[in-house]
C-alpha positions in Angstrom: -2.2 8.2 -19.0 -5.2 6.4 -20.7 -6.3 3.0 -21.1 -3.9 0.8 -23.0 -1.3 2.8 -23.1 2.0 1.2 -21.4 5.4 2.0 -20.5 8.0 -0.3 -22.2 5.5 -2.7 -23.9 5.4 -5.2 -22.0 4.2 -8.4 -23.8 2.8 -10.5 -21.0 0.1 -7.4 -21.0 -0.3 -7.1 -24.5 -3.0 -10.3 -24.5 -6.3 -9.4 -26.1 -9.7 -9.9 -24.3 -10.9 -13.5 -24.2 -13.4 -14.3 -26.4 -16.0 -15.5 -23.7 -15.1 -12.7 -21.5 -16.0 -10.2 -24.4 -19.2 -11.8 -24.9 -20.2 -11.6 -21.4 -19.2 -7.9 -21.4 -21.2 -7.3 -24.7 -24.0 -8.7 -23.0 -23.5 -5.8 -20.1 -22.0 -7.8 -17.5 -18.8 -6.4 -16.5 -15.6 -7.3 -14.3 -15.9 -6.6 -10.7 -13.0 -6.1 -8.4 -13.7 -5.7 -4.6 -11.1 -5.2 -1.7 -11.9 -6.1 1.9 -9.9 -6.3 5.2 -9.8 -9.7 6.4 -9.0 -11.2 10.1 -5.6 -12.4 9.1 -2.1 -10.7 9.6 1.1 -11.1 8.7 3.2 -12.8 11.4 6.4 -11.4 11.7 5.3 -7.6 11.1 1.5 -7.8 12.1 0.2 -5.8 8.9 -3.7 -6.9 8.2 -4.0 -9.0 5.1 -6.4 -7.7 3.0 -8.5 -10.1 0.1 -8.6 -8.3 -3.3 -11.2 -10.3 -5.1 -11.6 -10.2 -8.9 -14.6 -11.4 -10.7 -14.4 -11.8 -14.3 -17.7 -13.1 -16.4 -17.0 -16.6 -17.6 -13.8 -17.2 -15.4 -13.1 -18.2 -11.6 -13.2 -15.9 -8.9 -9.5 -15.0 -8.1 -8.3 -13.4 -4.8 -5.2 -12.0 -4.4 -3.8 -11.3 -0.7 -2.6 -7.8 -0.3 -1.6 -5.1 2.7 -2.8 -1.6 2.4 -1.3 1.1 4.8 0.8 0.7 7.5 0.5 -1.9 10.4 0.6 0.9 13.1 -2.1 3.5 11.1 -5.1 0.8 10.6 -6.8 3.4 12.4 -5.7 6.9 11.2 -8.1 9.0 9.3 -8.3 7.1 5.6 -9.4 10.2 3.9 -6.1 12.6 5.2 -3.1 12.8 2.3 0.0 11.4 4.2 -2.2 9.4 6.8 -0.2 6.0 5.5 -3.8 4.5 6.4 -5.8 1.7 4.1 -7.8 3.0 1.2 -10.7 4.9 2.0 -13.8 3.0 1.7 -15.6 3.6 -1.7 -15.8 3.3 -5.5 -12.5 4.0 -7.4 -12.1 3.9 -11.6 -9.2 1.5 -12.2 -6.7 3.3 -14.7 -3.9 2.0 -17.2 -1.8 -1.3 -16.7 1.6 0.0 -16.6 4.9 -1.9 -16.4 7.2 0.4 -14.5 10.6 1.2 -15.6 13.7 0.8 -13.9 13.6 4.4 -12.6 10.9 3.9 -10.3 11.6 2.9 -6.6 11.9 -0.8 -6.3 9.3 -0.8 -3.3 6.5 -0.1 -6.0 7.2 -3.5 -7.8 7.2 -3.9 -11.7 3.6 -2.9 -12.7 1.6 0.1 -11.4 -2.3 0.0 -11.9 -3.7 3.7 -10.8 -6.8 4.2 -9.0 -8.8 7.4 -8.8 -11.4 8.0 -6.1 -15.0 8.2 -7.4 -15.9 10.1 -4.1 -14.5 13.2 -2.3 -11.3 12.3 -0.4 -8.0 14.2 0.5 -6.3 11.0 -0.8 -4.1 11.2 -4.2 -1.9 9.0 -6.2 -3.2 5.5 -5.1 -2.9 2.6 -6.9 -2.2 -1.0 -6.9 1.4 -2.4 -7.1 3.8 -5.1 -5.6 4.9 -4.7 -1.8 8.2 -6.4 -2.0 9.0 -5.8 1.7 5.5 -7.5 2.8 5.9 -9.2 5.9 9.6 -9.1 5.9 10.7 -6.0 7.7 10.2 -2.4 8.7 8.8 -0.9 5.3 6.1 -3.9 5.1 2.9 -2.2 4.0 2.1 0.9 1.6 1.7 4.7 1.9 -1.9 4.0 1.5 -2.4 2.1 -2.1 -2.9 -1.9 -2.4 0.2 -3.6 -2.0 0.1 -7.2 -3.4 2.3 -9.6 -1.3 3.3 -11.9 -4.0 5.3 -10.8 -7.2 3.6 -13.4 -9.4 0.1 -12.5 -8.3 0.8 -8.9 -9.4 1.6 -10.2 -12.8 -1.5 -12.2 -13.2 -3.3 -9.5 -11.7 -2.3 -7.2 -14.3 -2.8 -9.3 -17.0 -6.7 -9.8 -16.0 -7.3 -6.4 -15.6 -5.5 -5.5 -18.5 -7.8 -8.3 -20.6 -11.1 -7.7 -18.7 -11.0 -4.2 -19.3 -12.1 -3.8 -15.6 -13.3 -0.6 -14.8 -13.9 -0.2 -11.2 -12.8 -1.3 -7.7 -15.1 -1.2 -4.7 -13.1 -1.1 -1.1 -16.0 -2.2 1.2 -14.3 -1.5 4.7 
C-alpha cells in the first residue's frame, strides 16, 4: 500500500499540499510527528493520555490526545508481539492515509495510517487510528497502536499527514 493510494477515494483527503508548506518542504524543512506520554489519565478507565504532536512548516503546532496500549499493560515488554503495551520508543516510517471500509472492525475507526518501525522489534501491524472506546468501557486503549480519542481529531490528523507528506514519527518515551 503506497503513499497516495486510497481505499474508497475519500474527498476530505484528496487535498493538495498547501503552497506555503510545499515551499518549506522544498527548502529542506520537513514535517515532524512526535508521540509522548503525559501525566494525565482518562478518568473512567485510567488509560494514560499520550500527546501526538504535529509540526508542519508554516503552520501552527497541533496536539492530539491519544492512547497507546491498554491501561493494565503500560509496563509490559514494548517489543513483544501481542503484549498490548504502548508503541516502543524509536523512529517509525509513516505509511499511506487510508479510509477504512465497512468490512473493517468499528474499533479501528474510519481511517488507518500505517506505521513501520525503523528499528528492530517484534511488533508488527502498527498504526494510527481512532479508538472509539477510549475512556468509555473495557475496550478502551489499543493493542499497541496510537488510538486518537476524538473522531474529529482523527479526520484532522489524516488530512494534515496527507497534505504535508509527513514521513516520520518519533516515539520518545
